[in-house]
N, C-alpha and C positions, 0 to 999 in steps of 0.2 A: 930054668929058675925065672928066666922074664912073664913066661904064660902065667907061673903060677901066682906073682904078686899081680898081673890082670885081673887072674882070676878073684883074687881074694878082694882086689879093692871095689870090684864088679859088684861082689856080696855084701860087703858091706852097705854100699850105697840101697841096696834092694832094701837092706834090715833096716836103714834107717827112713825109709819110705815108708815102709809098713809102717811103722812107729808112729810119725807124722797125722796128726788128729785132720780128720775131714771136715771141713767147715762148709755149711750148706748156705749161700746168701739169699734171701728173701727181700722185694721190694716190697716198702711197708710206706702206702699209700693214705696221707693225714687227709680228715675231712675238714674241709673252712666251712666255718661257722659264721654264719652274719649274725653281726653286732647292730643293737639299736641307734648307735651313730651311723649307720651304713643304710637305713630301713628305704633311704630313699634312691641310693644311689645304684643307678642302673647296672652297670658293670658289674658292680660286686654281688650284687642282685643274682644276675645272670651265672656268675660263675659259680656261687653257693649251688646254685638249682641244678648245675651240670656235675659237680662234685656227688651231689647227694643221688643225683640219678645213675650214675656210675656206680655208685656204691651198693646200687637197690636196696636203700636201708626202707625198709618196709614199716618197720617198727614206727620213726620217726614220721613217716607217712600219715600213719593212722594216729599215732599223737594228735599232728598236726591238724587233722581232721576233726577229732574230738575238738580240738577247741576252736575250731571252726562252727562246727554247731553248735556249741555252747555261746559262741558269738551271735551268732544269726538268731539263738532263740530270744537272746536278750535284746537283740535288735528291734526283731518284728514282733514277738510276743510281750515281752514285758515292756517293750518301750524304754530301753534304759541305753540310751546312746552311748553312754560313756563308759559303762561296763562292757559294751559289746567292741569297743575302742579297746580297752585291753585284750580281751581274749581274741580279737584279731591280729595285734600287733606279737602276741605272743606266739599264737599260729604260725605267722611268716617268720618268727625269728628261729623256729622249730625248722617249717620245712615250707618256703615261700611259695606262693600259687596265685598265678593270675586273679582269679575270684576273691581270693582271700581280700588283695589290694582291693576289689572293688567296693565289697562289701565293707572296708574298712573306709574306704573315700565315703560310702553311703552314710556310714556313723558320723564320721566328721562334719559332713554335710549337714545333717540333722543336727549339731551342737549348735550351729547358726555362726553367724559371717564371722567370729574370731578365728573361725577355725575353717576356713575357705582357701587358705593358701595353701595348708598343708593337705585339704581333702583333694585340691587338684593333684598336688604331686601324686596322692595316691592313685587315681585315675589314670594321671601318664602314666606311672609303671602299670599298672593293670592292661593298657592301652598296647604300651612296648611289648609285654610278655603275651600278647596274643589272646585277651580276654575275648570271649564274644556269649553274644550278640556285639560284634563290633561298634556298630552306632548307638550302643548304649551308654558308653564312656563320654563319645563326642557331646551327648545330650546334656550328661551332668555335666563336662567341662562347659558348653554353652551356658547352662544354669549358673555355674558360679560366672564366668564373666557376666552374665547380666546381672547378678547381684551386686557385682559390685560396680558396674556401671550406675546402679539406680545408688548405692550408698557416696558415689563419685558426684556423680551432677545430675541426680532425681529420673535420668529416662535410661530405662533399661535398654535401648538397643545401642548396638556399636558393630563395626565391622568385624570385629576377635569375634561376636554372639554371632554373628550372619555366618563367619566362615567357620564356624564350630558344626553349625546347623547342614550347612551345605556340604562337609565331611559327613556327616549322619546319614544324609541324603544319598551320597554317594558309595557307603557303605550298605547300602538298603534300607532304611528307616522309612515306612510309608505310615505310620499311624500320626498322621497330623491332629484327630483328633484328640488324643493324647495329650499334648502340647498344653493345650487349654486349660489343663489341670497344675499349671505349672503360673504363677502369677506374675512371677519374675521375665516371663517369657512374652508378657502381653504387649510391650512398645516393637517386640520384632517380628511377632505375628501381625501387629499392625501395618509393619512397615511394605511399602513397596517392591523392596528389593526379596524381601520374603514370599511373597507372591508369587514374584519371578524364578522364585527356586522351586515353589510347588510347581511353576506350568514347565520350568527343565524337565524337573524329575518324573512328574506326576501324568503331566500331558492332560490333563482333564477337559472335556469334552463340553459344547453346550447343552442344558436340558431345557425341559420345558418352562422352569419357573425362572430362568436366565438364558434367555434368547440371545443373549452374545457372545461372540467369540471372547474365547477367556481373556484371551493378550490384550483386546481392548476393554473389556470388563476391568482389568487391572490396572490398564491406562484411565480410562474414566474416573475411577476411585478416587486419582489425586486431586478432581475437580470438586468434590463435595456435591450434596445437593445440588438439584435442579433450580434454577431461578429464573421465576415468570419475567421478574422485572431486572436488569441490573445498568449501570451507566459509570461511564469514566469521562471524568470531565479534566481540566487542568491541573487540577493537584493530585489525581489519581493516575496521572500518566509516568511517573517516576516510580520502577522498580529500583529494588535493591535487594542486597544478599539476603535480609529477610525473610523474602518471598520463598515457597518450594520450589525449586529446581528440577524441571523434567528431565528424568533419567534417560540416557542416549540409548538406552535399551529400548526405546518408544520410538526410534528414529523411521520404523515403518510408519509411522501415523502423522510423522512431520517428517517427512523426506528432508526440509530445509535445513536440516541439521546436520546434515551429511555433504559433504564437499566432496566433487568428483574428481577431484585431484589430490586432497590429501586426507580422503576419506573420512574428516571430520572437520566441520566448520568450528575452527576455535574460534574464531573473531565474536562468535554468539553464544548467549547462553538463553535458553527459554523456561519458562516458569508458567504453573498452573496459575488461572485467575477466576474462570468460571464453568458450571455447565449451565447450558440455558434451557429452558422448557424444552421437553420433546416433542418432536413434531412427525407425530405419530411412532414408528419403528425408527426414526430414524435419531441419530445420538448427533448434538452438537455442542460443540465445547468453544470457550473461549481462552485463547493462552499467550501470554504477552514474551516478546524478545529485546534483549540489549545488544546492541552493536558496540563492541569495545575499540574497536578501531577508526571511530570518527569522533568527530569534535563533540562534545556535550553528550557523549555515549547516547545516542537516542534509543527511544524505546516506540516499538509497536506491537499493535494489538490483532491478532487475526481470529477470525470464526471461519471454522472446519467443520464442516456436517460427513457423518458418516454413516454407511447401512450396517445392522447389525453384524454381516459377516468381519466386519474391520475395514471396507473400501474406504478411501475418502471420497466423496462425489463434489465436492467444492470447498475450495479455502479461497477466503480474499483479506486485505488487511483492510481494518475497520477504524482503527483508530490510530495515533501516531502523535507521538513527540518528535516530528519531524525531523527538523533542525531548529537554530537557534532563530529563523522568522516565519516558521510555520508550525502549525499543530492542528490536528483532526481528534473532534470531542466523539464520545458514541453513548447511546441510548437503546436500551432492548427493551422491549415490548410485545411477548410472547414470541411472535415468528415475523416479527420486526424488525430493522436495525434502522436509528436515525443516524446521521453523521453532519456535523457540522465541523467546517474548518477556519481556522483564525489565523489571521498575521498578528505578531506579536510586532506593539511602538515600542522601542526601547530606547530610554532616555537619552544616548548616545549609540554614534553609527557601528551597531557588534562587530563590524568587519576591521573599524580600528582604535576599539575600546577594548581592552579584556573585560569577558564575563563578570568577572570578580569586581570590577569596578562600574557595572553597568546595573542596570534596573529596568525591567520592565514596566512601563506605565499604562498600557490597556493593551487589551485584544478585540482588534475588530475582526466580525463576523465576513468572510468572504464568498460563502457558499453550501448548500445545505442539499445533502440528497436522502434521498428514502431506499431502504431494499425489504425485500421479504425471503423469506424461506418457502421454497413451495414443497409440495409434498413428494417430490423425485430427487430432492436433496436439491436443486440447482438454488443460488441467491442471486434473483432478480432485481434490477433496476424500478421502484414503483416510486418515484418522486410526482406528485401531481403535475398535470400536464404535460409528461411525458409521454403521453398516448401517440404511437405509432413511430416511437424512437425508444422503445424501451430494449433492452439490451440484459444479456447474462453477463452476471458478475461472478469472477472466481471460479466457474465451471471446470470439472476436472474430467476428461475423458481419456 
């Protein structure tokens, strides 16, 4: 009897199981959509791109591509940048792609300065999404930065512009001639720092038209045109922050810029003054230096002579606001250097009276010398009456 009850209960359970409806559970993934307020949200854009790629949304990709082509038509052929912006944004909201963000940036850029901030966001997203060629986004970002600099201070050069161009070079950009078509980059292209970038990444060689070492040519460019005559008198001995400083990148040509202990002589700043008349194939420059760690911040002026390959042949101090009691002036006439030394006559003893309470009454000539720059680059003493005791000054071997 007991076995019969067990069999009855087992049969009942089997019957009830057979009557229960089978349920199949299916995991349904909902595709994320990109909304206009998140158009420049990188994380949101990347998440939407991932979802749509996983769902294999060929129809959405096709629709996005059609909108992209309409935007390209409006931008390139119809020259309707605002219309193009509308198409590109619709294309991105349908299926975001790096190329669409790049072209959206171009359309916004063409709309003018009021749209530069948004254009920058579009280019940055295009860059983040891997737009190729990678250098193109950096060029456009450099143009935006330059336009904003021009609007702010009238000069298109800034570190941010240069940095963008450096990133473009590092990513393979080499068409420097193309940059001349962008007027907003003119100030940067004329800056020595840009020239250093070109030297670093393109490594141009001297040619028949320009026999100077490329680095030397860039260094010399900062001195301006050649001067047959030049003068530094007592009024011109003071250099200030308005003068253009020589970049530390040119320490090869001014070794004094580098301190053997600290790697850089931070107590001095060096400035462009003038390029002197060419002595044959030689390059002759005049530069100044300020010492910040001495009383009265004395200034010194140096003539250096270089061969075309960049080797410095000679260098000497030719003028100075030497100290509170002494100064040296300079007159240049062709390859001749005329140096006069003066003593300052103060109203009161400068060792006992603060300079702010003192005044120079007169300058007393205490000596004169003249030098000439020879064809071999040596700077030699050429004072009348010095026959038999002529000496070489500043020659480097």
